[in-house]
C-alpha positions in Angstrom: 3.4 6.4 -16.0 2.2 4.7 -19.2 3.4 1.3 -20.4 5.2 1.7 -23.8 5.5 -1.4 -26.0 8.4 -1.7 -28.6 9.4 -4.5 -31.0 12.3 -6.7 -29.9 15.2 -6.5 -32.3 15.4 -9.6 -34.4 11.8 -10.6 -33.4 9.9 -7.7 -35.1 6.2 -8.6 -35.6 6.5 -11.6 -33.2 7.4 -10.2 -29.7 7.3 -6.8 -27.9 8.8 -5.7 -24.7 7.5 -2.9 -22.4 9.3 -0.3 -20.3 7.9 -2.2 -17.3 9.9 -5.4 -18.3 6.9 -7.4 -19.6 7.1 -9.4 -22.8 4.1 -10.2 -25.1 3.7 -12.3 -28.2 1.7 -10.6 -30.9 -1.3 -12.0 -32.8 -0.2 -13.8 -35.9 -0.6 -16.9 -38.1 2.0 -19.5 -37.2 3.0 -22.3 -39.4 2.5 -25.7 -37.8 3.6 -28.7 -39.8 1.1 -28.7 -42.8 -1.2 -25.9 -41.8 -1.4 -22.4 -40.4 -2.8 -21.7 -36.9 -3.9 -18.4 -35.5 -2.1 -17.4 -32.3 -3.7 -14.6 -30.2 -1.8 -11.9 -28.3 -0.7 -12.7 -24.8 1.7 -11.7 -22.0 4.5 -14.2 -21.6 5.5 -15.6 -18.2 9.1 -14.9 -17.0 11.4 -17.2 -15.2 14.6 -16.7 -13.2 18.1 -17.9 -14.0 20.5 -19.2 -11.3 21.7 -15.6 -10.4 18.1 -14.3 -10.0 17.8 -12.4 -13.3 14.5 -12.6 -15.1 14.8 -14.5 -18.4 12.5 -15.6 -21.2 12.8 -18.0 -24.2 12.0 -16.4 -27.6 11.4 -18.5 -30.7 11.9 -17.4 -34.3 11.7 -19.8 -37.3 12.1 -22.9 -35.0 15.2 -21.5 -33.2 14.8 -20.9 -29.5 17.1 -18.5 -27.6 17.1 -17.4 -24.0 17.3 -13.6 -23.3 17.6 -11.6 -20.1 14.8 -9.1 -19.6 16.9 -6.2 -18.5 18.9 -6.5 -21.7 15.8 -6.4 -23.9 14.4 -3.3 -22.1 
């Protein structure tokens, strides 16, 4: 079975989720105070909530939000 990556709704061009439940941040230029910094693509680490569900924090324009992985897939 091949891993298929799709954009996460609301985070298009920033994050993608795979059918295996992995999340990656995409390569892009990120604004940091007074300059732009290049951020390379990487697989994000997941954590667990109090009930044992895999969760991840996603950021968009300085706003951070926690999402459950099974809802993103």
